[in-house]
N, C-alpha and C positions, 0 to 999 in steps of 0.2 A: 160385504161379507156374505150376506145371504145369497147374493148372486153366485158366489163361489159354491155354495151348497147345491144350488140348482145345476151348476155345471157338472157336478159329480153324479147327478141323477141319471139312471139309465132311461128315464122317461116313463110315461104311463104310471105315475105314482098316484095313489088314492088322493082325492080332493081334500081329505082331512089330515094330510101330512103336515107336520109342524117342523119348522127350521129353528134351531137353537144356536145362538151366537155366544161364543166364549171369547174372553179377552186375554191375549198373550202380552206379557210385559214388554217384549221387544223381539226383534228379528231372530236373535240367537235362540230364544225359546221356541220359536216356530221352526227353526232349522233342526233343533233337537227332536221336536215332535215329528217332523217330516222323516227324519232318519229312523225313528222308532216305528212309524207306520210302514216304511219300506221294509224294515227288518221282519215285521210281523205279517207282511203281505196283505195289509188292509187297504182296499181300494180307496183312493182319494184323488183330489185335484189340487195341485199347488199352483197358486196364481202369483206370478212375478211381474214386477213393474218393468215394462220394456223401454221406457223413456229415460233420458238423462234428467237429473243427475243420479237417479236411483237404478241405473241399469241392472236388471236381474235381481233386485231386492225381493225377497219373499214377503208378500203382503198378507196372504190368507191361505187357509187350507180348508177345502170342502170335503166332508166325508159322505160317502154314499148313504142314502136313506136306509134305515133299518127298522125292524120291528122292535118294540120295547123288550121282548124276550131275548133279543140278540144284543142288547146294549152292553151286557157284561164284558164282552170281548173288547169293546171300544173304551169303556170306563176304566179298564185295567191299564190302558195305555195313556189315556189323557191325564196330564198333570192336573192338579187342583186349580183349574183356571176359573176365574169368576164369570158369572153369567152377565151378559150385557143386557141391560133393561132399558 
């Protein structure tokens, strides 16, 4: 999952950047989130399983790193997903 966040990064991010992992209950919730991100033009990377038996299943979504001040735009879109600890 955190690898997905790295895939969404444009590179050259500060060394003190933090990745946050949230848990979605199922693929349907991820698909709804992906649709909302596309609607709002929020840059992201959707990782899908290429191999059988899960061909094309959406596994995770990585959002581009952002500053704390810019989190409000993302928070308005993310459902209340629990933090993975």
